[in-house]
N, CA, C and O of each residue as an XYZ file, in Angstrom:
400
protein
N     102.440    109.593    -12.316
C     102.808    110.740    -11.508
C     103.786    111.596    -12.286
O     104.531    111.093    -13.127
N     103.784    112.896    -12.001
C     104.679    113.809    -12.691
C     106.119    113.639    -12.235
O     106.396    113.460    -11.049
N     107.026    113.700    -13.195
C     108.440    113.509    -12.865
C     108.967    114.641    -12.001
O     109.814    114.412    -11.138
N     108.485    115.856    -12.216
C     108.980    116.991    -11.432
C     108.706    116.796     -9.951
O     109.595    117.007     -9.125
N     107.492    116.398     -9.603
C     107.134    116.173     -8.204
C     107.938    115.051     -7.587
O     108.338    115.117     -6.425
N     108.168    114.018     -8.380
C     108.953    112.892     -7.874
C     110.386    113.299     -7.606
O     110.982    112.851     -6.627
N     110.951    114.139     -8.456
C     112.333    114.567     -8.276
C     112.495    115.416     -7.028
O     113.519    115.346     -6.348
N     111.491    116.211     -6.732
C     111.563    117.065     -5.543
C     111.336    116.248     -4.281
O     112.086    116.380     -3.314
N     110.317    115.411     -4.278
C     109.936    114.684     -3.066
C     110.811    113.469     -2.804
O     110.978    113.071     -1.651
N     111.368    112.878     -3.840
C     112.108    111.625     -3.674
C     113.267    111.713     -2.693
O     113.383    110.841     -1.832
N     114.146    112.735     -2.778
C     115.258    112.770     -1.820
C     114.792    112.902     -0.372
O     115.350    112.265      0.522
N     113.782    113.721     -0.140
C     113.271    113.909      1.218
C     112.635    112.623      1.715
O     112.939    112.150      2.809
N     111.753    112.066      0.904
C     111.039    110.854      1.314
C     111.994    109.688      1.512
O     111.839    108.923      2.464
N     112.983    109.536      0.628
C     113.899    108.404      0.770
C     114.773    108.548      2.008
O     115.072    107.555      2.671
N     115.189    109.780      2.330
C     115.995    110.006      3.531
C     115.198    109.666      4.784
O     115.694    108.981      5.679
N     113.979    110.142      4.839
C     113.128    109.884      5.995
C     112.816    108.399      6.090
O     112.924    107.801      7.160
N     112.426    107.805      4.956
C     112.047    106.398      4.954
C     113.221    105.506      5.338
O     113.035    104.522      6.054
N     114.427    105.832      4.875
C     115.580    104.999      5.231
C     115.844    105.066      6.731
O     116.249    104.071      7.332
N     115.620    106.220      7.336
C     115.783    106.341      8.783
C     114.749    105.540      9.542
O     115.038    104.988     10.604
N     113.544    105.474      9.001
C     112.471    104.747      9.660
C     112.606    103.243      9.492
O     112.180    102.479     10.358
N     113.194    102.815      8.390
C     113.286    101.392      8.117
C     114.592    100.759      8.576
O     114.796     99.561      8.377
N     115.470    101.529      9.179
C     116.760    100.990      9.610
C     116.551     99.871     10.619
O     115.656     99.936     11.462
N     117.372     98.867     10.523
C     117.327     97.766     11.480
C     117.678     98.304     12.867
O     118.484     99.228     12.977
N     117.091     97.746     13.922
C     117.368     98.242     15.270
C     118.857     98.316     15.598
O     119.299     99.273     16.233
N     119.634     97.322     15.176
C     121.062     97.372     15.512
C     121.755     98.501     14.760
O     122.765     99.028     15.227
N     121.217     98.883     13.586
C     121.784    100.005     12.848
C     121.450    101.318     13.547
O     122.203    102.287     13.449
N     120.340    101.350     14.239
C     119.912    102.562     14.932
C     120.449    102.592     16.358
O     120.153    103.521     17.109
N     121.217    101.612     16.730
C     121.786    101.526     18.076
C     120.695    101.614     19.127
O     120.363    102.700     19.603
N     120.154    100.489     19.479
C     119.064    100.438     20.434
C     119.457    101.111     21.748
O     120.500    100.807     22.326
N     118.616    102.018     22.206
C     118.907    102.717     23.455
C     118.816    101.775     24.655
O     118.060    100.804     24.646
N     119.601    102.083     25.681
C     119.625    101.220     26.865
C     118.798    101.770     28.014
O     118.119    101.004     28.697
N     118.836    103.066     28.245
C     118.099    103.626     29.368
C     116.712    104.080     28.911
O     116.457    104.229     27.716
N     115.828    104.296     29.875
C     114.488    104.785     29.542
C     114.566    106.130     28.835
O     113.817    106.393     27.895
N     115.475    106.975     29.294
C     115.624    108.303     28.675
C     116.082    108.174     27.217
O     115.598    108.893     26.343
N     117.014    107.257     26.965
C     117.467    107.036     25.591
C     116.333    106.467     24.742
O     116.196    106.822     23.571
N     115.526    105.592     25.321
C     114.376    105.048     24.602
C     113.393    106.158     24.257
O     112.877    106.217     23.141
N     113.137    107.037     25.220
C     112.230    108.159     24.984
C     112.788    109.065     23.887
O     112.041    109.501     23.010
N     114.067    109.348     23.925
C     114.689    110.181     22.895
C     114.541    109.541     21.517
O     114.271    110.233     20.535
N     114.717    108.223     21.444
C     114.578    107.515     20.167
C     113.140    107.570     19.664
O     112.904    107.770     18.473
N     112.181    107.395     20.568
C     110.771    107.461     20.174
C     110.438    108.867     19.688
O     109.731    109.032     18.694
N     110.946    109.881     20.388
C     110.717    111.265     19.961
C     111.300    111.500     18.564
O     110.682    112.170     17.737
N     112.470    110.958     18.309
C     113.101    111.082     16.994
C     112.261    110.379     15.930
O     112.076    110.912     14.836
N     111.752    109.189     16.242
C     110.908    108.460     15.298
C     109.620    109.216     15.012
O     109.173    109.268     13.866
N     109.024    109.799     16.038
C     107.804    110.590     15.844
C     108.089    111.739     14.895
O     107.314    112.006     13.976
N     109.197    112.413     15.121
C     109.566    113.540     14.262
C     109.744    113.078     12.812
O     109.259    113.735     11.891
N     110.438    111.950     12.604
C     110.638    111.438     11.252
C     109.322    111.066     10.578
O     109.113    111.389      9.409
N     108.435    110.392     11.304
C     107.145    110.024     10.729
C     106.317    111.257     10.399
O     105.629    111.286      9.378
N     106.375    112.266     11.244
C     105.612    113.485     10.976
C     106.183    114.231      9.768
O     105.426    114.769      8.960
N     107.514    114.266      9.638
C     108.129    114.891      8.469
C     107.758    114.131      7.196
O     107.443    114.736      6.171
N     107.798    112.802      7.273
C     107.425    111.978      6.126
C     105.964    112.222      5.755
O     105.631    112.344      4.576
N     105.096    112.291      6.763
C     103.674    112.532      6.527
C     103.462    113.872      5.834
O     102.680    113.969      4.889
N     104.155    114.900      6.303
C     104.028    116.220      5.679
C     104.525    116.196      4.244
O     103.878    116.745      3.353
N     105.673    115.560      4.012
C     106.219    115.474      2.655
C     105.252    114.744      1.728
O     105.069    115.144      0.578
N     104.641    113.686      2.221
C     103.690    112.923      1.408
C     102.420    113.721      1.130
O     101.883    113.650      0.025
N     101.934    114.471      2.103
C     100.742    115.298      1.871
C     101.043    116.416      0.887
O     100.203    116.758      0.055
N     102.247    116.990      0.981
C     102.651    118.003      0.005
C     102.721    117.399     -1.397
O     102.280    118.014     -2.368
N     103.278    116.194     -1.496
C     103.360    115.505     -2.787
C     101.960    115.235     -3.328
O     101.710    115.404     -4.522
N     101.048    114.816     -2.453
C      99.670    114.572     -2.862
C      99.046    115.839     -3.437
O      98.404    115.808     -4.487
N      99.246    116.955     -2.732
C      98.674    118.228     -3.187
C      99.252    118.664     -4.534
O      98.554    119.274     -5.345
N     100.528    118.350     -4.769
C     101.177    118.733     -6.017
C     100.803    117.826     -7.185
O     100.601    118.304     -8.301
N     100.710    116.519     -6.936
C     100.687    115.549     -8.026
C      99.427    114.722     -8.167
O      99.253    114.063     -9.192
N      98.558    114.723     -7.203
C      97.473    113.741     -7.189
C      96.581    113.800     -8.422
O      95.964    112.799     -8.786
N      96.506    114.950     -9.064
C      95.662    115.042    -10.251
C      96.210    114.178    -11.400
O      95.495    113.902    -12.364
N      97.467    113.756    -11.297
C      98.074    112.901    -12.320
C      97.979    111.414    -11.993
O      98.295    110.576    -12.838
N      97.553    111.082    -10.791
C      97.596    109.707    -10.318
C      96.457    108.868    -10.865
O      95.371    109.358    -11.171
N      96.753    107.585    -10.973
C      95.711    106.620    -11.314
C      94.971    106.253    -10.028
O      95.369    106.640     -8.930
N      93.894    105.503    -10.191
C      93.145    105.044     -9.014
C      94.031    104.174     -8.128
O      93.953    104.245     -6.901
N      94.872    103.356     -8.754
C      95.773    102.487     -7.989
C      96.781    103.311     -7.180
O      97.093    102.974     -6.038
N      97.290    104.403     -7.789
C      98.220    105.284     -7.076
C      97.555    105.882     -5.836
O      98.165    105.963     -4.769
N      96.315    106.292     -5.988
C      95.582    106.898     -4.872
C      95.329    105.876     -3.764
O      95.468    106.189     -2.581
N      94.964    104.671     -4.146
C      94.728    103.621     -3.147
C      96.020    103.307     -2.403
O      96.021    103.180     -1.178
N      97.112    103.181     -3.136
C      98.412    102.911     -2.508
C      98.793    104.025     -1.539
O      99.289    103.759     -0.444
N      98.561    105.274     -1.944
C      98.886    106.423     -1.089
C      98.024    106.394      0.176
O      98.520    106.633      1.277
N      96.733    106.102      0.011
C      95.841    106.053      1.172
C      96.248    104.945      2.145
O      96.204    105.134      3.360
N      96.638    103.799      1.612
C      97.080    102.703      2.476
C      98.348    103.094      3.229
O      98.481    102.799      4.417
N      99.279    103.755      2.546
C     100.507    104.193      3.194
C     100.198    105.220      4.291
O     100.778    105.172      5.376
N      99.290    106.136      4.002
C      98.904    107.137      4.999
C      98.275    106.472      6.218
O      98.542    106.864      7.354
N      97.453    105.480      5.980
C      96.821    104.750      7.082
C      97.866    104.033      7.932
O      97.808    104.074      9.161
N      98.825    103.374      7.270
C      99.905    102.692      7.994
C     100.738    103.678      8.806
O     101.099    103.402      9.950
N     101.041    104.828      8.207
C     101.825    105.845      8.921
C     101.069    106.381     10.132
O     101.651    106.586     11.197
N      99.782    106.604      9.961
C      98.966    107.106     11.073
C      98.925    106.088     12.210
O      99.021    106.451     13.382
N      98.782    104.817     11.855
C      98.774    103.764     12.879
C     100.102    103.725     13.618
O     100.127    103.624     14.845
N     101.199    103.802     12.887
C     102.524    103.773     13.526
C     102.720    104.996     14.419
O     103.309    104.882     15.494
N     102.240    106.154     13.996
C     102.334    107.349     14.841
C     101.539    107.166     16.128
O     102.007    107.555     17.198
N     100.339    106.577     16.043
C      99.552    106.324     17.254
C     100.319    105.410     18.205
O     100.334    105.639     19.415
N     100.955    104.373     17.656
C     101.746    103.459     18.485
C     102.919    104.183     19.136
O     103.216    103.963     20.310
N     103.574    105.036     18.381
C     104.714    105.785     18.926
C     104.268    106.747     20.030
O     104.951    106.888     21.045
N     103.127    107.405     19.835
C     102.612    108.307     20.869
C     102.285    107.530     22.148
O     102.555    107.999     23.253
N     101.705    106.345     21.988
C     101.412    105.514     23.164
C     102.700    105.088     23.859
O     102.789    105.108     25.087
N     103.694    104.704     23.067
C     104.981    104.306     23.637
C     105.642    105.485     24.353
O     106.217    105.327     25.430
N     105.552    106.668     23.741
C     106.115    107.861     24.366
C     105.418    108.159     25.688
O     106.072    108.479     26.680
N     104.100    108.053     25.702
C     103.358    108.312     26.937
C     103.736    107.319     28.029
O     103.878    107.698     29.192
N     103.899    106.053     27.662
C     104.280    105.032     28.633
C     105.683    105.317     29.193
O     105.908    105.207     30.398
N     106.603    105.677     28.329
C     107.967    105.994     28.779
C     107.970    107.231     29.672
O     108.669    107.273     30.685
N     107.188    108.234     29.292
C     107.109    109.444     30.121
C     106.557    109.126     31.503
O     107.042    109.651     32.506
N     105.547    108.268     31.557
C     104.986    107.943     32.869
C     105.999    107.150     33.719
O     106.052    107.316     34.937
N     106.798    106.291     33.072
C     107.830    105.558     33.805
C     108.914    106.498     34.321
O     109.525    106.248     35.361
N     109.144    107.578     33.584
C     110.163    108.553     33.994
C     109.575    109.668     34.856
O     110.289    110.586     35.262
N     108.275    109.590     35.136
C     107.564    110.629     35.910
C     107.683    112.001     35.272
O     107.927    112.995     35.956
N     107.510    112.050     33.966
C     107.564    113.334     33.235
C     106.174    113.833     32.938
O     106.015    114.894     32.333
């Protein structure tokens, strides 16, 4: 991969990824349904920002990638998409509990 693309995307991706990978106690687990919904909304936003940053990186750098790099990127995209689906389901469940 090109160093220029990595230098640009790395700070954004690492910031987003560190927020997503934080241990629950580090993220202060919410107590009320509303706090849980707010946390899920925040997680959705972070995953969507990460997804956009990764797609931008793909568009910039993919011509330099090896087959292994592409496979790794596709697997990460698949994992992110699955997690987003789970978060959307969790958000919908919380909204229905709150009658929103």
